[in-house]
SEMIFI-759924 format. One line per field, with one value per residue (C-alpha): x, y, z; residue in three letters; residue number from 1. Coordinates in steps of 0.02 Angstrom, whole numbers, plus 50000, padded with zeros to 5 digits. Layout:
% residues N
X	(X, ...)
Y	(Y, ...)
Z	(Z, ...)
code	(ALA, ...)
pos	(NUM, ...)
% end
This chain:
% residues 70
X	(53690, 53563, 53362, 53243, 53116, 53039, 52858, 52879, 52726, 52738, 52624, 52506, 52572, 52741, 52894, 53018, 53143, 53028, 53077, 53214, 53248, 53136, 53254, 53387, 53317, 53308, 53444, 53623, 53657, 53565, 53672, 53750, 53653, 53579, 53765, 53807, 53762, 53786, 53621, 53468, 53334, 53149, 52949, 52860, 52958, 53024, 53169, 53128, 53203, 53106, 53139, 52990, 52889, 52735, 52702, 52548, 52473, 52562, 52695, 52833, 53013, 53169, 53374, 53476, 53647, 53772, 53792, 53993, 54069, 54195)
Y	(51936, 51867, 51907, 51841, 51790, 51895, 51869, 51861, 51867, 51711, 51658, 51521, 51352, 51375, 51260, 51259, 51251, 51388, 51476, 51465, 51545, 51665, 51734, 51728, 51849, 51978, 51967, 51901, 51838, 51692, 51671, 51602, 51512, 51412, 51404, 51301, 51111, 51102, 51223, 51123, 51157, 51139, 51160, 51182, 51119, 50962, 50931, 50956, 50837, 50839, 51020, 50989, 51022, 51130, 51303, 51351, 51491, 51525, 51396, 51407, 51401, 51395, 51414, 51319, 51336, 51187, 51225, 51239, 51172, 51238)
Z	(56879, 57010, 56981, 57106, 56981, 56842, 56747, 56555, 56447, 56319, 56190, 56206, 56130, 56182, 56206, 56341, 56174, 56111, 56283, 56275, 56092, 56170, 56297, 56207, 56093, 56227, 56340, 56272, 56460, 56434, 56287, 56406, 56550, 56403, 56345, 56521, 56535, 56713, 56728, 56749, 56701, 56821, 56776, 56921, 57034, 56897, 56784, 56635, 56535, 56379, 56313, 56194, 56355, 56309, 56434, 56522, 56580, 56773, 56745, 56830, 56751, 56881, 56814, 56949, 56958, 57007, 57175, 57237, 57422, 57537)
code	(MET, ARG, MET, GLY, SER, GLU, ILE, ILE, GLU, ILE, PRO, ASN, ASN, LEU, SER, PHE, SER, ASP, LEU, LYS, THR, VAL, LEU, LYS, ASN, GLN, ASN, SER, ILE, PHE, LEU, GLU, VAL, PHE, LYS, ASP, GLU, SER, VAL, LYS, TYR, PHE, LEU, ASN, LEU, LYS, GLU, ILE, ILE, ASP, PRO, SER, VAL, TYR, LEU, LYS, ASP, GLY, ASP, GLU, ILE, ALA, PHE, LEU, PRO, PRO, VAL, THR, GLY, GLY)
pos	(1, 2, 3, 4, 5, 6, 7, 8, 9, 10, 11, 12, 13, 14, 15, 16, 17, 18, 19, 20, 21, 22, 23, 24, 25, 26, 27, 28, 29, 30, 31, 32, 33, 34, 35, 36, 37, 38, 39, 40, 41, 42, 43, 44, 45, 46, 47, 48, 49, 50, 51, 52, 53, 54, 55, 56, 57, 58, 59, 60, 61, 62, 63, 64, 65, 66, 67, 68, 69, 70)
% end
């Protein structure tokens, strides 16, 4: 599944870790996405190192799968 972008309304004071739980409950594809340890996550163009980081209105989250070459 490829998704360009999606706007998701979330409650205030939600951490990235909490967002992952919300997404997994909304769409089963996220069960696989978050199971893959090679996927990198970015918050406003900076890699998310601490999943307890809190999100705020207007934040942008990006999921980047590993790049393969050939």
